[in-house]
Structures are given as C-alpha cells and as structure tokens.
C-alpha positions in Angstrom: 36.3 16.5 35.7 38.0 14.8 32.8 38.7 11.1 32.8 41.7 9.4 31.1 41.8 5.9 29.8 43.6 3.4 32.1 47.3 3.0 31.4 48.0 -0.4 29.8 49.7 -2.9 32.1 53.3 -3.7 31.6 52.3 -7.1 30.3 49.9 -5.6 27.8 52.6 -3.1 26.8 55.0 -5.9 26.1 52.5 -7.7 23.9 51.7 -4.6 22.0 55.4 -3.8 21.4 56.1 -7.3 20.3 53.3 -7.4 17.7 54.2 -4.0 16.5 57.7 -5.3 15.7 56.6 -8.6 14.4 54.4 -6.8 11.9 57.1 -4.3 10.9 60.2 -6.6 10.9 59.0 -10.2 11.0 59.0 -12.6 13.9 62.4 -14.1 13.3 64.0 -10.7 12.9 62.7 -9.4 16.2 64.6 -10.1 19.4 63.6 -9.8 23.0 65.9 -6.9 23.3 64.0 -5.1 20.5 60.7 -5.8 22.3 61.8 -4.4 25.7 63.4 -1.4 24.1 60.2 -0.5 22.2 58.2 -1.1 25.4 60.6 1.0 27.5 61.3 -1.7 30.1 64.2 -4.0 31.0 64.8 -7.6 30.0 64.0 -8.8 33.5 60.6 -7.3 33.2 60.0 -9.2 30.0 60.9 -12.6 31.5 58.9 -11.9 34.6 55.8 -12.2 32.4 57.0 -14.4 29.5 59.4 -17.4 29.7 60.2 -17.0 26.0 59.6 -15.0 22.8 57.0 -17.6 21.7 55.0 -17.1 24.9 54.4 -13.4 24.1 52.5 -14.5 21.0 50.1 -16.5 23.1 49.7 -14.3 26.2 46.1 -15.4 27.0 46.1 -19.1 26.9 47.5 -19.9 30.3 44.7 -17.9 32.0 42.1 -19.5 29.6 43.4 -23.0 30.5 43.1 -22.1 34.2 39.6 -20.8 33.7 38.6 -24.0 31.8 40.0 -26.2 34.5 38.2 -24.3 37.2 34.9 -24.4 35.2 35.0 -28.1 34.7 36.0 -28.8 38.3 32.9 -26.8 39.4 30.7 -29.2 37.5 28.0 -31.0 39.4 27.3 -34.8 39.0 23.9 -33.9 37.6 25.4 -31.8 34.8 25.4 -33.2 31.3 29.1 -33.9 30.6 28.7 -33.2 26.9 27.1 -29.9 27.5 29.8 -29.0 30.1 32.7 -29.7 27.7 31.0 -27.7 24.9 30.5 -24.8 27.3 34.2 -25.1 28.2 35.1 -24.8 24.6 33.1 -21.7 24.3 35.3 -20.1 26.9 38.2 -20.4 24.5 36.2 -18.9 21.6 35.1 -16.0 23.7 38.8 -15.3 24.5 39.5 -15.0 20.8 36.3 -12.9 20.1 37.2 -10.3 22.8 40.0 -9.0 20.5 39.4 -9.8 16.9 42.2 -7.7 15.5 44.8 -9.3 17.8 43.4 -12.8 17.1 43.6 -12.3 13.3 47.1 -10.9 13.5 48.3 -13.9 15.6 46.6 -16.3 13.2 48.4 -14.9 10.2 51.7 -14.8 12.1 51.4 -18.5 13.1 50.7 -19.4 9.5 54.1 -17.9 8.5 56.3 -19.2 11.4 56.6 -23.0 11.7 57.9 -22.8 15.3 54.8 -20.9 16.3 52.5 -23.5 14.7 54.3 -26.2 16.7 53.9 -24.1 19.9 50.2 -23.6 19.1 49.7 -27.4 18.6 51.1 -28.0 22.1 48.5 -25.5 23.5 45.7 -27.2 21.6 46.8 -30.6 23.1 46.6 -29.1 26.6 43.0 -28.0 26.0 42.1 -31.4 24.7 43.8 -33.1 27.7 41.9 -30.9 30.1 38.6 -31.9 28.5 39.6 -35.5 28.3 40.5 -35.7 32.0 37.1 -34.3 33.0 35.3 -36.7 30.7 37.2 -39.7 31.9 36.1 -39.0 35.4 32.5 -38.6 34.3 32.5 -41.7 32.1 34.4 -43.9 34.6 31.5 -46.3 35.1 31.2 -47.1 31.4 33.0 -50.0 29.8 34.1 -47.7 27.0 34.6 -44.7 29.2 38.3 -44.0 28.4 37.8 -44.4 24.7 34.6 -42.3 24.7 36.2 -39.6 26.7 39.3 -39.4 24.4 37.2 -39.4 21.2 34.7 -36.8 22.5 37.4 -34.5 23.7 39.1 -34.6 20.3 35.8 -34.1 18.6 35.0 -31.0 20.7 38.4 -29.5 20.0 38.2 -30.2 16.3 34.7 -28.6 16.1 35.9 -25.6 18.0 39.0 -25.2 15.8 37.0 -25.6 12.6 34.7 -22.7 13.6 37.7 -20.7 14.9 39.7 -21.1 11.7 36.7 -20.2 9.5 36.3 -17.0 11.4 39.9 -16.1 11.4 40.3 -16.7 7.7 37.4 -14.3 7.1 39.5 -11.6 8.9 37.4 -11.8 12.0 34.1 -11.0 10.3 30.8 -12.4 11.5 29.8 -14.0 14.8 32.4 -16.6 16.0 30.2 -17.7 18.9 27.4 -18.6 16.5 29.9 -20.4 14.4 31.1 -22.5 17.3 27.6 -23.2 18.5 26.8 -24.8 15.2 30.0 -26.9 15.2 29.5 -28.0 18.8 25.8 -28.9 18.1 27.1 -31.4 15.5 29.3 -33.0 18.1 26.4 -33.2 20.6 24.1 -34.8 18.0 26.8 -37.4 17.2 27.7 -38.2 20.8 24.6 -38.3 23.0 25.3 -38.6 26.7 23.5 -41.9 27.0 25.2 -43.4 24.0 21.9 -43.9 22.2 23.4 -42.8 18.9 25.9 -45.6 18.9 23.7 -48.4 20.1 20.9 -50.2 18.4 17.9 -50.9 20.6 17.4 -54.6 21.2 13.8 -54.5 20.1 14.8 -53.3 16.6 16.9 -56.3 15.9 15.4 -58.8 13.5 15.3 -62.6 14.2 16.8 -64.8 11.6 15.7 -68.5 11.6 17.4 -71.1 9.5 15.4 -74.3 8.9 17.1 -77.4 7.4 14.6 -79.9 6.0 14.2 -82.4 3.2 12.9 -81.3 -0.1 9.9 -83.7 0.2 8.8 -82.2 3.6 5.3 -80.7 3.2 5.1 -76.9 3.4 2.7 -76.9 6.3 5.3 -78.8 8.4 8.1 -76.3 7.4 5.8 -73.4 8.5 5.1 -75.2 11.8 8.8 -75.6 12.5 9.4 -71.9 11.8 6.6 -70.9 14.1 7.9 -73.2 16.8 11.4 -71.7 16.5 9.9 -68.2 16.9 7.8 -69.2 19.9 4.6 -68.5 17.9 3.4 -72.1 17.7 
C-alpha cells in the first residue's frame, strides 16, 4: 500500500503562495488578490487566517506567544525565574529552527521592507512584555522587583535576538539552539536569582577611620585612639 504526504493546510498553502510571490515580484508589488489566486482560494479564506498581508509574513508568532504564556503560567513557585524565562526564550528559537529556509527568507524580506521591520518590532515587544509580566510577579517581594523584571526581560530578549540574527545572517548554518544557550548563559551569569552579582557582601566592606589629633600627640596615643574606634582596644 502506497502512502502519500499529507496535503498542506489552507493556512500553509497561503503562506507558501505569499512567499513564492514575494520572492518573485517583491513584497510591495504583491497583493492579497495575487496570493489567493496563486493559492487557489478566495479572499474570505485569506482573511479567515490572516488579518492583513503583514500577518502572512509572521504566521507562527501568535501560536508561539500563546505557548510562551502557557509555559510561564505553568511555572511553580520553586522554579528559578531566571531559568524559566531563558527556557521560554528557547521556545522562540526552536520555532525559527524548525524551518531554517523559511526563517532566512523572512529575515531577508524584513531587511528590505521597512513596514515589516516595524511589525517585527511590535512582535518582539510582545515577547518582552510576556517575560516581564511573569518576572514582575516573581520579583514582587523585592524592593527593586519592577526594575529588575523589566531589565532582565529586555536582556533575555536581546540575548535571544543576538543569537538569532547571527544564525540568520549565516544563512541558517550551524546550531541556533547552541548559539542561544551561550547568549542566555551570559544573561544568567549577569543576573543571578538572588541578586548576589549586584550586591557586595557586608563583610567585604572596609572600615575607614579618620582621627583628628594635634601634631604633638604621641604616636602611641594615636594608635590607641584608632584601636578604640575599631573596637580592638
């Protein structure tokens, strides 16, 4: 008995048709009517899946955002919040890594079309907000909780995007998950969960004693005053 590959879903067919035309004609020169004609469906079918032409360029981010939100919501109080947000960022990298050819094509397209870069930035902001919301709830008992959450969320996104761009610029060569692991490890080393990296232990602080005395005061008396100030007398 022969087996046949599964037929692409209508959604996938629309994405494939759109990128075929974007590569052949250019993004600005391609209309929604062109896309649905190539895909062999009607306009209503397109807008059932994508609110706009921009959305067909980023068909996977809505689901990835939902997966990230669900992943963070399932976190236990005993989970290390830094480890959790780093694992959440890895969900996004895995999404890109699942289809390197598509990811590289999209990257090149967004470099050429200013409107798509703006759209992409809005998506990045939503990822950062999702991470920040989670961290603010976990750092709520800290005096600097809101600041720490916002900065850490921005750092995690920046580290992820650094690794992602490096991989995409290479044409999708290499291991993107290893790249993002290295970048996120840098963030974790910088922002330890207990804040130890940002605070100096009290026992390491040096005491400074200033003694005001007359020039004619004997040295033994000056030493005694210093010892008395330090509690060593």
